PDB file of N, H, CA, C and O in Angstrom:
ATOM      1  N   MET A   1      99.699 101.760 124.275  1.00  0.00           N
ATOM      2  CA  MET A   1      98.926 101.039 121.925  1.00  0.00           C
ATOM      3  C   MET A   1      98.653 100.245 121.398  1.00  0.00           C
ATOM      4  O   MET A   1      99.262  99.179 121.494  1.00  0.00           O
ATOM      5  N   ALA A   2      97.431 100.448 120.468  1.00  0.00           N
ATOM      6  H   ALA A   2      96.936 101.313 120.390  1.00  0.00           H
ATOM      7  CA  ALA A   2      96.916  99.434 120.731  1.00  0.00           C
ATOM      8  C   ALA A   2      97.460  98.350 119.763  1.00  0.00           C
ATOM      9  O   ALA A   2      98.417  98.653 119.049  1.00  0.00           O
ATOM     10  N   THR A   3      96.938  97.150 119.689  1.00  0.00           N
ATOM     11  H   THR A   3      96.162  96.904 120.268  1.00  0.00           H
ATOM     12  CA  THR A   3      97.182  96.502 119.220  1.00  0.00           C
ATOM     13  C   THR A   3      96.500  96.301 118.100  1.00  0.00           C
ATOM     14  O   THR A   3      95.472  96.899 117.781  1.00  0.00           O
ATOM     15  N   GLY A   4      97.554  94.705 116.929  1.00  0.00           N
ATOM     16  H   GLY A   4      98.389  94.219 117.188  1.00  0.00           H
ATOM     17  CA  GLY A   4      96.951  94.914 115.468  1.00  0.00           C
ATOM     18  C   GLY A   4      94.686  94.736 115.589  1.00  0.00           C
ATOM     19  O   GLY A   4      93.909  95.549 115.088  1.00  0.00           O
ATOM     20  N   PRO A   5      94.357  93.693 116.238  1.00  0.00           N
ATOM     21  CA  PRO A   5      92.976  93.408 116.494  1.00  0.00           C
ATOM     22  C   PRO A   5      92.603  94.458 116.880  1.00  0.00           C
ATOM     23  O   PRO A   5      91.412  94.560 116.585  1.00  0.00           O
ATOM     24  N   GLU A   6      93.162  95.829 117.686  1.00  0.00           N
ATOM     25  H   GLU A   6      94.130  95.746 117.925  1.00  0.00           H
ATOM     26  CA  GLU A   6      91.990  97.086 117.925  1.00  0.00           C
ATOM     27  C   GLU A   6      92.373  97.691 117.412  1.00  0.00           C
ATOM     28  O   GLU A   6      91.853  98.777 117.669  1.00  0.00           O
ATOM     29  N   HIS A   7      93.732  97.858 116.048  1.00  0.00           N
ATOM     30  H   HIS A   7      94.154  96.976 115.839  1.00  0.00           H
ATOM     31  CA  HIS A   7      93.839  98.972 114.920  1.00  0.00           C
ATOM     32  C   HIS A   7      92.451  98.421 114.037  1.00  0.00           C
ATOM     33  O   HIS A   7      91.629  99.183 113.529  1.00  0.00           O
ATOM     34  N   TYR A   8      92.414  97.442 114.000  1.00  0.00           N
ATOM     35  H   TYR A   8      93.082  96.823 114.413  1.00  0.00           H
ATOM     36  CA  TYR A   8      91.514  96.868 112.959  1.00  0.00           C
ATOM     37  C   TYR A   8      89.895  97.004 113.335  1.00  0.00           C
ATOM     38  O   TYR A   8      89.008  96.779 112.511  1.00  0.00           O
ATOM     39  N   MET A   9      89.665  97.390 114.655  1.00  0.00           N
ATOM     40  H   MET A   9      90.385  97.573 115.324  1.00  0.00           H
ATOM     41  CA  MET A   9      88.435  97.070 115.205  1.00  0.00           C
ATOM     42  C   MET A   9      87.867  98.605 114.848  1.00  0.00           C
ATOM     43  O   MET A   9      86.832  98.916 114.259  1.00  0.00           O
ATOM     44  N   VAL A  10      88.922  99.453 115.420  1.00  0.00           N
ATOM     45  H   VAL A  10      89.763  99.200 115.898  1.00  0.00           H
ATOM     46  CA  VAL A  10      88.683 100.954 114.606  1.00  0.00           C
ATOM     47  C   VAL A  10      88.732 101.056 113.624  1.00  0.00           C
ATOM     48  O   VAL A  10      88.144 102.040 113.174  1.00  0.00           O
ATOM     49  N   ALA A  11      89.222 100.426 112.946  1.00  0.00           N
ATOM     50  H   ALA A  11      89.699  99.627 113.311  1.00  0.00           H
ATOM     51  CA  ALA A  11      88.806 100.985 111.598  1.00  0.00           C
ATOM     52  C   ALA A  11      87.711 100.430 110.618  1.00  0.00           C
ATOM     53  O   ALA A  11      87.439 101.089 109.615  1.00  0.00           O
ATOM     54  N   GLU A  12      87.075  99.245 110.871  1.00  0.00           N
ATOM     55  H   GLU A  12      87.296  98.709 111.686  1.00  0.00           H
ATOM     56  CA  GLU A  12      85.901  99.029 110.947  1.00  0.00           C
ATOM     57  C   GLU A  12      84.492  99.887 111.173  1.00  0.00           C
ATOM     58  O   GLU A  12      83.497 100.264 110.554  1.00  0.00           O
ATOM     59  N   ARG A  13      85.216  99.939 112.735  1.00  0.00           N
ATOM     60  H   ARG A  13      86.025  99.632 113.237  1.00  0.00           H
ATOM     61  CA  ARG A  13      83.701 100.986 113.111  1.00  0.00           C
ATOM     62  C   ARG A  13      83.962 102.547 112.471  1.00  0.00           C
ATOM     63  O   ARG A  13      83.042 103.364 112.452  1.00  0.00           O
ATOM     64  N   THR A  14      85.317 102.864 111.951  1.00  0.00           N
ATOM     65  H   THR A  14      86.064 102.200 111.966  1.00  0.00           H
ATOM     66  CA  THR A  14      84.703 104.738 111.351  1.00  0.00           C
ATOM     67  C   THR A  14      84.135 103.765 110.415  1.00  0.00           C
ATOM     68  O   THR A  14      83.044 104.117 109.965  1.00  0.00           O
ATOM     69  N   LEU A  15      84.426 103.016 110.139  1.00  0.00           N
ATOM     70  H   LEU A  15      85.312 102.730 110.504  1.00  0.00           H
ATOM     71  CA  LEU A  15      83.469 102.899 108.286  1.00  0.00           C
ATOM     72  C   LEU A  15      82.586 102.793 108.138  1.00  0.00           C
ATOM     73  O   LEU A  15      81.947 103.312 107.222  1.00  0.00           O
ATOM     74  N   ASP A  16      82.065 101.878 109.211  1.00  0.00           N
ATOM     75  H   ASP A  16      82.584 101.456 109.955  1.00  0.00           H
ATOM     76  CA  ASP A  16      80.674 102.361 109.876  1.00  0.00           C
ATOM     77  C   ASP A  16      80.438 103.085 109.983  1.00  0.00           C
ATOM     78  O   ASP A  16      79.485 103.317 109.239  1.00  0.00           O
ATOM     79  N   GLU A  17      80.733 103.991 110.640  1.00  0.00           N
ATOM     80  H   GLU A  17      81.507 103.802 111.244  1.00  0.00           H
ATOM     81  CA  GLU A  17      80.194 105.136 111.122  1.00  0.00           C
ATOM     82  C   GLU A  17      80.083 106.024 109.325  1.00  0.00           C
ATOM     83  O   GLU A  17      79.117 106.765 109.145  1.00  0.00           O
ATOM     84  N   VAL A  18      80.851 105.886 108.471  1.00  0.00           N
ATOM     85  H   VAL A  18      81.636 105.284 108.617  1.00  0.00           H
ATOM     86  CA  VAL A  18      80.849 106.839 107.886  1.00  0.00           C
ATOM     87  C   VAL A  18      79.723 105.985 106.822  1.00  0.00           C
ATOM     88  O   VAL A  18      78.567 106.393 106.706  1.00  0.00           O
ATOM     89  N   VAL A  19      80.129 104.996 106.220  1.00  0.00           N
ATOM     90  H   VAL A  19      81.068 104.665 106.315  1.00  0.00           H
ATOM     91  CA  VAL A  19      78.585 104.763 105.602  1.00  0.00           C
ATOM     92  C   VAL A  19      77.055 105.150 106.225  1.00  0.00           C
ATOM     93  O   VAL A  19      76.174 105.535 105.456  1.00  0.00           O
ATOM     94  N   SER A  20      76.769 104.993 107.932  1.00  0.00           N
ATOM     95  H   SER A  20      77.485 104.681 108.557  1.00  0.00           H
ATOM     96  CA  SER A  20      75.302 105.255 108.957  1.00  0.00           C
ATOM     97  C   SER A  20      75.174 106.320 108.915  1.00  0.00           C
ATOM     98  O   SER A  20      74.010 106.622 109.178  1.00  0.00           O
ATOM     99  N   GLY A  21      76.223 107.720 108.563  1.00  0.00           N
ATOM    100  H   GLY A  21      77.169 107.475 108.350  1.00  0.00           H
ATOM    101  CA  GLY A  21      76.289 109.011 107.645  1.00  0.00           C
ATOM    102  C   GLY A  21      76.003 108.947 109.666  1.00  0.00           C
ATOM    103  O   GLY A  21      74.956 108.569 110.191  1.00  0.00           O
ATOM    104  N   VAL A  22      77.141 109.384 110.346  1.00  0.00           N
ATOM    105  H   VAL A  22      77.991 109.691 109.920  1.00  0.00           H
ATOM    106  CA  VAL A  22      77.095 109.759 111.462  1.00  0.00           C
ATOM    107  C   VAL A  22      78.046 110.745 111.459  1.00  0.00           C
ATOM    108  O   VAL A  22      78.204 111.223 112.583  1.00  0.00           O
ATOM    109  N   TYR A  23      79.013 111.413 110.268  1.00  0.00           N
ATOM    110  H   TYR A  23      78.885 111.025 109.355  1.00  0.00           H
ATOM    111  CA  TYR A  23      79.927 112.536 110.262  1.00  0.00           C
ATOM    112  C   TYR A  23      78.821 113.442 109.225  1.00  0.00           C
ATOM    113  O   TYR A  23      78.745 113.071 108.054  1.00  0.00           O
ATOM    114  N   PRO A  24      78.113 114.436 109.611  1.00  0.00           N
ATOM    115  CA  PRO A  24      76.965 115.381 108.847  1.00  0.00           C
ATOM    116  C   PRO A  24      77.742 116.555 107.871  1.00  0.00           C
ATOM    117  O   PRO A  24      77.218 117.606 107.503  1.00  0.00           O
ATOM    118  N   ASP A  25      79.232 116.065 107.525  1.00  0.00           N
ATOM    119  H   ASP A  25      79.658 115.211 107.824  1.00  0.00           H
ATOM    120  CA  ASP A  25      79.560 117.367 106.235  1.00  0.00           C
ATOM    121  C   ASP A  25      80.957 116.773 105.826  1.00  0.00           C
ATOM    122  O   ASP A  25      81.818 116.358 106.601  1.00  0.00           O
ATOM    123  N   ASP A  26      81.031 116.833 103.935  1.00  0.00           N
ATOM    124  H   ASP A  26      80.332 117.171 103.305  1.00  0.00           H
ATOM    125  CA  ASP A  26      81.883 116.084 104.234  1.00  0.00           C
ATOM    126  C   ASP A  26      83.488 115.940 104.245  1.00  0.00           C
ATOM    127  O   ASP A  26      84.291 115.067 103.914  1.00  0.00           O
ATOM    128  N   GLN A  27      83.554 117.311 104.822  1.00  0.00           N
ATOM    129  H   GLN A  27      82.902 118.020 105.091  1.00  0.00           H
ATOM    130  CA  GLN A  27      85.069 117.199 106.194  1.00  0.00           C
ATOM    131  C   GLN A  27      85.245 116.155 106.884  1.00  0.00           C
ATOM    132  O   GLN A  27      86.108 115.300 106.683  1.00  0.00           O
ATOM    133  N   GLN A  28      84.378 116.169 107.793  1.00  0.00           N
ATOM    134  H   GLN A  28      83.677 116.863 107.956  1.00  0.00           H
ATOM    135  CA  GLN A  28      84.379 115.236 108.410  1.00  0.00           C
ATOM    136  C   GLN A  28      84.456 113.689 107.980  1.00  0.00           C
ATOM    137  O   GLN A  28      85.285 112.984 108.556  1.00  0.00           O
ATOM    138  N   VAL A  29      83.872 113.296 107.282  1.00  0.00           N
ATOM    139  H   VAL A  29      83.199 113.869 106.813  1.00  0.00           H
ATOM    140  CA  VAL A  29      84.019 112.193 106.714  1.00  0.00           C
ATOM    141  C   VAL A  29      85.932 112.229 105.674  1.00  0.00           C
ATOM    142  O   VAL A  29      86.455 111.182 105.295  1.00  0.00           O
ATOM    143  N   THR A  30      86.429 113.303 105.499  1.00  0.00           N
ATOM    144  H   THR A  30      86.003 114.154 105.808  1.00  0.00           H
ATOM    145  CA  THR A  30      87.476 112.952 104.693  1.00  0.00           C
ATOM    146  C   THR A  30      88.331 112.852 106.179  1.00  0.00           C
ATOM    147  O   THR A  30      89.500 112.502 106.018  1.00  0.00           O
ATOM    148  N   TRP A  31      88.058 113.022 107.135  1.00  0.00           N
ATOM    149  H   TRP A  31      87.108 113.307 107.266  1.00  0.00           H
ATOM    150  CA  TRP A  31      88.513 112.976 108.373  1.00  0.00           C
ATOM    151  C   TRP A  31      88.732 111.858 108.641  1.00  0.00           C
ATOM    152  O   TRP A  31      89.784 111.316 108.979  1.00  0.00           O
ATOM    153  N   ALA A  32      87.196 111.255 108.421  1.00  0.00           N
ATOM    154  H   ALA A  32      86.342 111.696 108.146  1.00  0.00           H
ATOM    155  CA  ALA A  32      87.499 109.583 109.432  1.00  0.00           C
ATOM    156  C   ALA A  32      87.625 108.525 108.580  1.00  0.00           C
ATOM    157  O   ALA A  32      87.899 107.395 108.984  1.00  0.00           O
ATOM    158  N   LEU A  33      87.413 108.857 107.202  1.00  0.00           N
ATOM    159  H   LEU A  33      87.191 109.775 106.874  1.00  0.00           H
ATOM    160  CA  LEU A  33      88.301 107.932 105.878  1.00  0.00           C
ATOM    161  C   LEU A  33      89.221 107.901 106.557  1.00  0.00           C
ATOM    162  O   LEU A  33      89.218 107.133 107.520  1.00  0.00           O
ATOM    163  N   ALA A  34      90.459 108.825 106.257  1.00  0.00           N
ATOM    164  H   ALA A  34      90.461 109.449 105.476  1.00  0.00           H
ATOM    165  CA  ALA A  34      91.363 109.557 106.665  1.00  0.00           C
ATOM    166  C   ALA A  34      92.078 108.717 108.220  1.00  0.00           C
ATOM    167  O   ALA A  34      93.154 108.283 108.630  1.00  0.00           O
ATOM    168  N   LYS A  35      91.072 108.825 108.532  1.00  0.00           N
ATOM    169  H   LYS A  35      90.197 109.178 108.200  1.00  0.00           H
ATOM    170  CA  LYS A  35      91.562 107.737 110.388  1.00  0.00           C
ATOM    171  C   LYS A  35      91.283 106.363 110.494  1.00  0.00           C
ATOM    172  O   LYS A  35      91.676 105.776 111.502  1.00  0.00           O
ATOM    173  N   ALA A  36      90.443 105.528 109.300  1.00  0.00           N
ATOM    174  H   ALA A  36      90.123 106.004 108.481  1.00  0.00           H
ATOM    175  CA  ALA A  36      90.215 104.351 109.017  1.00  0.00           C
ATOM    176  C   ALA A  36      91.301 103.886 108.420  1.00  0.00           C
ATOM    177  O   ALA A  36      92.096 103.151 109.006  1.00  0.00           O
ATOM    178  N   GLN A  37      91.425 104.223 107.341  1.00  0.00           N
ATOM    179  H   GLN A  37      90.779 104.820 106.865  1.00  0.00           H
ATOM    180  CA  GLN A  37      93.589 104.566 106.499  1.00  0.00           C
ATOM    181  C   GLN A  37      93.651 103.996 107.801  1.00  0.00           C
ATOM    182  O   GLN A  37      93.079 102.962 108.147  1.00  0.00           O
ATOM    183  N   VAL A  38      94.570 104.916 108.693  1.00  0.00           N
ATOM    184  H   VAL A  38      95.035 105.755 108.412  1.00  0.00           H
ATOM    185  CA  VAL A  38      95.725 104.513 108.842  1.00  0.00           C
ATOM    186  C   VAL A  38      95.996 103.454 110.157  1.00  0.00           C
ATOM    187  O   VAL A  38      96.939 102.954 110.770  1.00  0.00           O
ATOM    188  N   HIS A  39      94.092 103.471 110.160  1.00  0.00           N
ATOM    189  H   HIS A  39      93.326 103.877 109.662  1.00  0.00           H
ATOM    190  CA  HIS A  39      93.849 102.332 111.545  1.00  0.00           C
ATOM    191  C   HIS A  39      94.127 101.355 110.636  1.00  0.00           C
ATOM    192  O   HIS A  39      95.356 101.294 110.658  1.00  0.00           O
ATOM    193  N   ALA A  40      93.700 100.500 109.797  1.00  0.00           N
ATOM    194  H   ALA A  40      92.701 100.550 109.779  1.00  0.00           H
ATOM    195  CA  ALA A  40      93.888  99.565 108.871  1.00  0.00           C
ATOM    196  C   ALA A  40      95.058  99.544 107.852  1.00  0.00           C
ATOM    197  O   ALA A  40      95.077  98.975 106.761  1.00  0.00           O
ATOM    198  N   THR A  41      96.073 100.316 108.465  1.00  0.00           N
ATOM    199  H   THR A  41      96.058 100.779 109.351  1.00  0.00           H
ATOM    200  CA  THR A  41      97.188  99.706 108.156  1.00  0.00           C
ATOM    201  C   THR A  41      98.018  99.392 108.675  1.00  0.00           C
ATOM    202  O   THR A  41      98.747  98.475 108.298  1.00  0.00           O
ATOM    203  N   LEU A  42      98.197 100.165 109.878  1.00  0.00           N
ATOM    204  H   LEU A  42      97.604 100.910 110.184  1.00  0.00           H
ATOM    205  CA  LEU A  42      98.895  99.686 110.965  1.00  0.00           C
ATOM    206  C   LEU A  42      98.026  98.201 111.702  1.00  0.00           C
ATOM    207  O   LEU A  42      98.540  97.659 112.681  1.00  0.00           O
ATOM    208  N   ALA A  43      96.834  97.714 111.168  1.00  0.00           N
ATOM    209  H   ALA A  43      96.416  98.154 110.373  1.00  0.00           H
ATOM    210  CA  ALA A  43      96.440  96.720 111.670  1.00  0.00           C
ATOM    211  C   ALA A  43      97.240  95.425 110.865  1.00  0.00           C
ATOM    212  O   ALA A  43      97.547  94.274 111.174  1.00  0.00           O
ATOM    213  N   LEU A  44      97.435  96.517 109.342  1.00  0.00           N
ATOM    214  H   LEU A  44      97.185  97.452 109.091  1.00  0.00           H
ATOM    215  CA  LEU A  44      97.916  95.247 108.302  1.00  0.00           C
ATOM    216  C   LEU A  44      99.271  95.324 108.752  1.00  0.00           C
ATOM    217  O   LEU A  44      99.885  94.266 108.611  1.00  0.00           O
ATOM    218  N   ALA A  45      99.736  96.011 109.115  1.00  0.00           N
ATOM    219  H   ALA A  45      99.237  96.870 109.229  1.00  0.00           H
ATOM    220  CA  ALA A  45     101.548  96.316 109.628  1.00  0.00           C
ATOM    221  C   ALA A  45     101.433  94.643 110.947  1.00  0.00           C
ATOM    222  O   ALA A  45     101.842  93.502 110.729  1.00  0.00           O
ATOM    223  N   ALA A  46     100.817  95.128 112.058  1.00  0.00           N
ATOM    224  H   ALA A  46     100.485  96.054 112.235  1.00  0.00           H
ATOM    225  CA  ALA A  46     100.504  93.838 112.687  1.00  0.00           C
ATOM    226  C   ALA A  46     100.357  92.927 112.425  1.00  0.00           C
ATOM    227  O   ALA A  46     100.849  92.112 113.206  1.00  0.00           O
ATOM    228  N   ALA A  47      99.787  92.479 111.488  1.00  0.00           N
ATOM    229  H   ALA A  47      99.387  93.141 110.853  1.00  0.00           H
ATOM    230  CA  ALA A  47      99.460  90.962 111.271  1.00  0.00           C
ATOM    231  C   ALA A  47     100.308  90.407 110.441  1.00  0.00           C
ATOM    232  O   ALA A  47     100.538  89.206 110.302  1.00  0.00           O
ATOM    233  N   THR A  48     100.927  91.606 109.701  1.00  0.00           N
ATOM    234  H   THR A  48     100.740  92.581 109.813  1.00  0.00           H
ATOM    235  CA  THR A  48     102.285  91.343 108.735  1.00  0.00           C
ATOM    236  C   THR A  48     102.892  90.647 109.400  1.00  0.00           C
ATOM    237  O   THR A  48     103.129  89.482 109.082  1.00  0.00           O
ATOM    238  N   ALA A  49     103.320  91.232 110.568  1.00  0.00           N
ATOM    239  H   ALA A  49     103.126  92.178 110.827  1.00  0.00           H
ATOM    240  CA  ALA A  49     104.747  90.455 111.158  1.00  0.00           C
ATOM    241  C   ALA A  49     104.202  89.769 112.567  1.00  0.00           C
ATOM    242  O   ALA A  49     104.664  90.008 113.683  1.00  0.00           O
ATOM    243  N   LEU A  50     103.001  88.767 112.230  1.00  0.00           N
ATOM    244  H   LEU A  50     102.626  88.572 111.323  1.00  0.00           H
ATOM    245  CA  LEU A  50     102.808  87.112 112.309  1.00  0.00           C
ATOM    246  C   LEU A  50     103.281  86.509 111.200  1.00  0.00           C
ATOM    247  O   LEU A  50     102.736  85.599 110.575  1.00  0.00           O
ATOM    248  N   LEU A  51     103.860  86.806 111.072  1.00  0.00           N
ATOM    249  H   LEU A  51     104.303  87.545 111.580  1.00  0.00           H
ATOM    250  CA  LEU A  51     104.316  85.752 108.914  1.00  0.00           C
ATOM    251  C   LEU A  51     105.563  85.916 109.317  1.00  0.00           C
ATOM    252  O   LEU A  51     106.039  85.407 108.302  1.00  0.00           O
ATOM    253  N   VAL A  52     106.727  86.264 110.091  1.00  0.00           N
ATOM    254  H   VAL A  52     106.341  86.677 110.915  1.00  0.00           H
ATOM    255  CA  VAL A  52     108.369  86.103 110.497  1.00  0.00           C
ATOM    256  C   VAL A  52     108.100  84.721 110.935  1.00  0.00           C
ATOM    257  O   VAL A  52     107.596  84.188 111.924  1.00  0.00           O
ATOM    258  N   PRO A  53     108.801  84.223 109.458  1.00  0.00           N
ATOM    259  CA  PRO A  53     109.902  82.861 109.748  1.00  0.00           C
ATOM    260  C   PRO A  53     110.061  82.352 110.654  1.00  0.00           C
ATOM    261  O   PRO A  53     109.596  81.216 110.749  1.00  0.00           O
ATOM    262  N   GLU A  54     110.913  83.026 111.956  1.00  0.00           N
ATOM    263  H   GLU A  54     111.291  83.949 111.878  1.00  0.00           H
ATOM    264  CA  GLU A  54     111.883  82.212 113.360  1.00  0.00           C
ATOM    265  C   GLU A  54     111.005  82.352 113.588  1.00  0.00           C
ATOM    266  O   GLU A  54     111.772  82.910 112.803  1.00  0.00           O
ATOM    267  N   GLN A  55     109.414  82.573 114.032  1.00  0.00           N
ATOM    268  H   GLN A  55     108.791  82.120 114.670  1.00  0.00           H
ATOM    269  CA  GLN A  55     108.798  82.949 115.189  1.00  0.00           C
ATOM    270  C   GLN A  55     108.026  81.261 115.090  1.00  0.00           C
ATOM    271  O   GLN A  55     107.468  80.682 114.158  1.00  0.00           O
ATOM    272  N   ASP A  56     108.300  80.878 116.449  1.00  0.00           N
ATOM    273  H   ASP A  56     108.753  81.348 117.206  1.00  0.00           H
ATOM    274  CA  ASP A  56     108.051  79.330 117.071  1.00  0.00           C
ATOM    275  C   ASP A  56     107.021  79.946 117.173  1.00  0.00           C
ATOM    276  O   ASP A  56     106.411  79.943 116.103  1.00  0.00           O
ATOM    277  N   THR A  57     106.269  80.757 118.356  1.00  0.00           N
ATOM    278  H   THR A  57     106.764  80.760 119.225  1.00  0.00           H
ATOM    279  CA  THR A  57     105.026  81.220 118.244  1.00  0.00           C
ATOM    280  C   THR A  57     104.033  82.410 117.953  1.00  0.00           C
ATOM    281  O   THR A  57     104.214  83.343 117.170  1.00  0.00           O
ATOM    282  N   TYR A  58     103.077  82.196 118.662  1.00  0.00           N
ATOM    283  H   TYR A  58     102.931  81.438 119.298  1.00  0.00           H
ATOM    284  CA  TYR A  58     102.448  82.809 117.842  1.00  0.00           C
ATOM    285  C   TYR A  58     100.786  83.644 118.566  1.00  0.00           C
ATOM    286  O   TYR A  58      99.558  83.548 118.545  1.00  0.00           O
ATOM    287  N   PRO A  59     101.781  84.340 119.064  1.00  0.00           N
ATOM    288  CA  PRO A  59     101.403  84.957 120.507  1.00  0.00           C
ATOM    289  C   PRO A  59     100.128  86.176 120.909  1.00  0.00           C
ATOM    290  O   PRO A  59      99.454  86.407 121.914  1.00  0.00           O
ATOM    291  N   ASP A  60     100.280  87.018 118.972  1.00  0.00           N
ATOM    292  H   ASP A  60     100.827  86.831 118.157  1.00  0.00           H
ATOM    293  CA  ASP A  60      99.022  87.969 118.583  1.00  0.00           C
ATOM    294  C   ASP A  60      97.927  86.585 117.992  1.00  0.00           C
ATOM    295  O   ASP A  60      96.704  86.644 118.115  1.00  0.00           O
ATOM    296  N   LEU A  61      98.399  85.815 117.580  1.00  0.00           N
ATOM    297  H   LEU A  61      99.393  85.767 117.480  1.00  0.00           H
ATOM    298  CA  LEU A  61      97.059  84.794 116.760  1.00  0.00           C
ATOM    299  C   LEU A  61      95.561  84.789 117.091  1.00  0.00           C
ATOM    300  O   LEU A  61      94.585  84.621 116.360  1.00  0.00           O
ATOM    301  N   ASN A  62      95.687  85.074 118.698  1.00  0.00           N
ATOM    302  H   ASN A  62      96.480  85.210 119.292  1.00  0.00           H
ATOM    303  CA  ASN A  62      94.263  84.634 119.204  1.00  0.00           C
ATOM    304  C   ASN A  62      93.018  85.269 119.186  1.00  0.00           C
ATOM    305  O   ASN A  62      91.867  84.913 118.933  1.00  0.00           O
ATOM    306  N   PRO A  63      94.006  87.151 119.799  1.00  0.00           N
ATOM    307  CA  PRO A  63      93.199  87.897 119.575  1.00  0.00           C
ATOM    308  C   PRO A  63      92.846  88.191 118.230  1.00  0.00           C
ATOM    309  O   PRO A  63      91.755  88.761 118.217  1.00  0.00           O
ATOM    310  N   TRP A  64      93.424  88.002 116.848  1.00  0.00           N
ATOM    311  H   TRP A  64      94.310  87.539 116.858  1.00  0.00           H
ATOM    312  CA  TRP A  64      92.981  88.186 115.285  1.00  0.00           C
ATOM    313  C   TRP A  64      92.175  87.405 115.385  1.00  0.00           C
ATOM    314  O   TRP A  64      91.146  88.078 115.320  1.00  0.00           O
ATOM    315  N   SER A  65      91.890  86.383 115.506  1.00  0.00           N
ATOM    316  H   SER A  65      92.726  85.837 115.558  1.00  0.00           H
ATOM    317  CA  SER A  65      91.351  84.965 115.425  1.00  0.00           C
ATOM    318  C   SER A  65      89.718  85.657 116.045  1.00  0.00           C
ATOM    319  O   SER A  65      88.721  85.952 115.386  1.00  0.00           O
ATOM    320  N   ALA A  66      90.006  85.770 117.860  1.00  0.00           N
ATOM    321  H   ALA A  66      90.816  85.530 118.395  1.00  0.00           H
ATOM    322  CA  ALA A  66      88.525  86.963 118.120  1.00  0.00           C
ATOM    323  C   ALA A  66      88.494  87.703 117.042  1.00  0.00           C
ATOM    324  O   ALA A  66      88.136  87.009 116.090  1.00  0.00           O
ATOM    325  N   VAL A  67      88.778  89.194 116.635  1.00  0.00           N
ATOM    326  H   VAL A  67      89.068  89.758 117.408  1.00  0.00           H
ATOM    327  CA  VAL A  67      88.234  90.163 116.082  1.00  0.00           C
ATOM    328  C   VAL A  67      87.634  89.162 114.716  1.00  0.00           C
ATOM    329  O   VAL A  67      86.436  89.046 114.456  1.00  0.00           O
ATOM    330  N   MET A  68      88.151  88.853 114.358  1.00  0.00           N
ATOM    331  H   MET A  68      89.124  88.946 114.570  1.00  0.00           H
ATOM    332  CA  MET A  68      87.884  87.630 112.277  1.00  0.00           C
ATOM    333  C   MET A  68      86.157  87.082 112.827  1.00  0.00           C
ATOM    334  O   MET A  68      85.154  87.139 112.115  1.00  0.00           O
ATOM    335  N   GLY A  69      86.202  86.680 113.954  1.00  0.00           N
ATOM    336  H   GLY A  69      87.017  86.634 114.533  1.00  0.00           H
ATOM    337  CA  GLY A  69      84.880  86.245 114.651  1.00  0.00           C
ATOM    338  C   GLY A  69      85.504  84.488 114.056  1.00  0.00           C
ATOM    339  O   GLY A  69      84.950  83.760 113.232  1.00  0.00           O
ATOM    340  N   ARG A  70      86.743  84.242 114.790  1.00  0.00           N
ATOM    341  H   ARG A  70      87.192  84.833 115.459  1.00  0.00           H
ATOM    342  CA  ARG A  70      86.719  82.762 114.251  1.00  0.00           C
ATOM    343  C   ARG A  70      87.313  82.365 115.774  1.00  0.00           C
ATOM    344  O   ARG A  70      87.864  83.073 116.617  1.00  0.00           O
ATOM    345  N   SER A  71      86.980  80.973 115.773  1.00  0.00           N
ATOM    346  H   SER A  71      86.533  80.398 115.088  1.00  0.00           H
ATOM    347  CA  SER A  71      87.905  80.561 116.888  1.00  0.00           C
ATOM    348  C   SER A  71      88.887  80.437 117.538  1.00  0.00           C
ATOM    349  O   SER A  71      89.673  79.770 116.865  1.00  0.00           O
ATOM    350  N   ALA A  72      89.420  80.757 118.703  1.00  0.00           N
ATOM    351  H   ALA A  72      88.782  81.300 119.250  1.00  0.00           H
ATOM    352  CA  ALA A  72      91.040  80.637 118.772  1.00  0.00           C
ATOM    353  C   ALA A  72      91.910  79.483 118.380  1.00  0.00           C
ATOM    354  O   ALA A  72      91.745  78.332 118.784  1.00  0.00           O
ATOM    355  N   VAL A  73      92.694  79.814 117.697  1.00  0.00           N
ATOM    356  H   VAL A  73      92.828  80.749 117.369  1.00  0.00           H
ATOM    357  CA  VAL A  73      94.125  78.881 117.046  1.00  0.00           C
ATOM    358  C   VAL A  73      95.264  78.880 117.813  1.00  0.00           C
ATOM    359  O   VAL A  73      95.937  79.909 117.881  1.00  0.00           O
ATOM    360  N   THR A  74      95.604  77.816 118.443  1.00  0.00           N
ATOM    361  H   THR A  74      95.057  76.980 118.389  1.00  0.00           H
ATOM    362  CA  THR A  74      97.180  77.439 118.651  1.00  0.00           C
ATOM    363  C   THR A  74      97.671  77.612 117.703  1.00  0.00           C
ATOM    364  O   THR A  74      98.332  78.647 117.787  1.00  0.00           O
ATOM    365  N   ASP A  75      97.758  77.084 116.589  1.00  0.00           N
ATOM    366  H   ASP A  75      97.221  76.243 116.522  1.00  0.00           H
ATOM    367  CA  ASP A  75      99.106  76.593 115.841  1.00  0.00           C
ATOM    368  C   ASP A  75      98.244  76.470 114.267  1.00  0.00           C
ATOM    369  O   ASP A  75      97.452  75.679 113.754  1.00  0.00           O
ATOM    370  N   PRO A  76      99.043  77.971 113.816  1.00  0.00           N
ATOM    371  CA  PRO A  76      98.629  78.109 112.968  1.00  0.00           C
ATOM    372  C   PRO A  76      98.822  76.935 111.157  1.00  0.00           C
ATOM    373  O   PRO A  76      98.107  77.222 110.197  1.00  0.00           O
ATOM    374  N   GLY A  77      99.402  76.263 111.108  1.00  0.00           N
ATOM    375  H   GLY A  77      99.983  76.030 111.887  1.00  0.00           H
ATOM    376  CA  GLY A  77     100.252  75.277 110.948  1.00  0.00           C
ATOM    377  C   GLY A  77      98.580  73.625 110.443  1.00  0.00           C
ATOM    378  O   GLY A  77      98.184  73.066 109.421  1.00  0.00           O
ATOM    379  N   ALA A  78      98.266  73.590 111.825  1.00  0.00           N
ATOM    380  H   ALA A  78      98.587  74.045 112.656  1.00  0.00           H
ATOM    381  CA  ALA A  78      97.198  72.652 112.322  1.00  0.00           C
ATOM    382  C   ALA A  78      95.987  72.690 110.714  1.00  0.00           C
ATOM    383  O   ALA A  78      95.716  73.528 109.853  1.00  0.00           O
ATOM    384  N   GLY A  79      95.500  71.041 111.074  1.00  0.00           N
ATOM    385  H   GLY A  79      95.719  70.361 111.773  1.00  0.00           H
ATOM    386  CA  GLY A  79      95.193  71.265 109.477  1.00  0.00           C
ATOM    387  C   GLY A  79      95.169  71.204 108.628  1.00  0.00           C
ATOM    388  O   GLY A  79      94.286  70.638 107.984  1.00  0.00           O
ATOM    389  N   SER A  80      96.525  71.985 108.019  1.00  0.00           N
ATOM    390  H   SER A  80      97.242  72.444 108.543  1.00  0.00           H
ATOM    391  CA  SER A  80      96.660  71.847 106.838  1.00  0.00           C
ATOM    392  C   SER A  80      96.556  70.767 106.107  1.00  0.00           C
ATOM    393  O   SER A  80      96.733  70.826 104.890  1.00  0.00           O
TER     394      SER A  80
END
């Protein structure tokens, strides 16, 4: 089972492949775009789950920070 950040990376990689012309025909482009959409939706669901108010810790926040190119975060409220 993939994590939210892994789904996000697959979606981005697939979109990059579409833009760079990896897929030779329209049908393959259509399937690749559908794949990217599914992975983006799963990433969004995982990211949304981080916003559960009863949750005291955010164990999945550091992988999200890494995939987004930010330094690791231990407290999402820090610095606010």
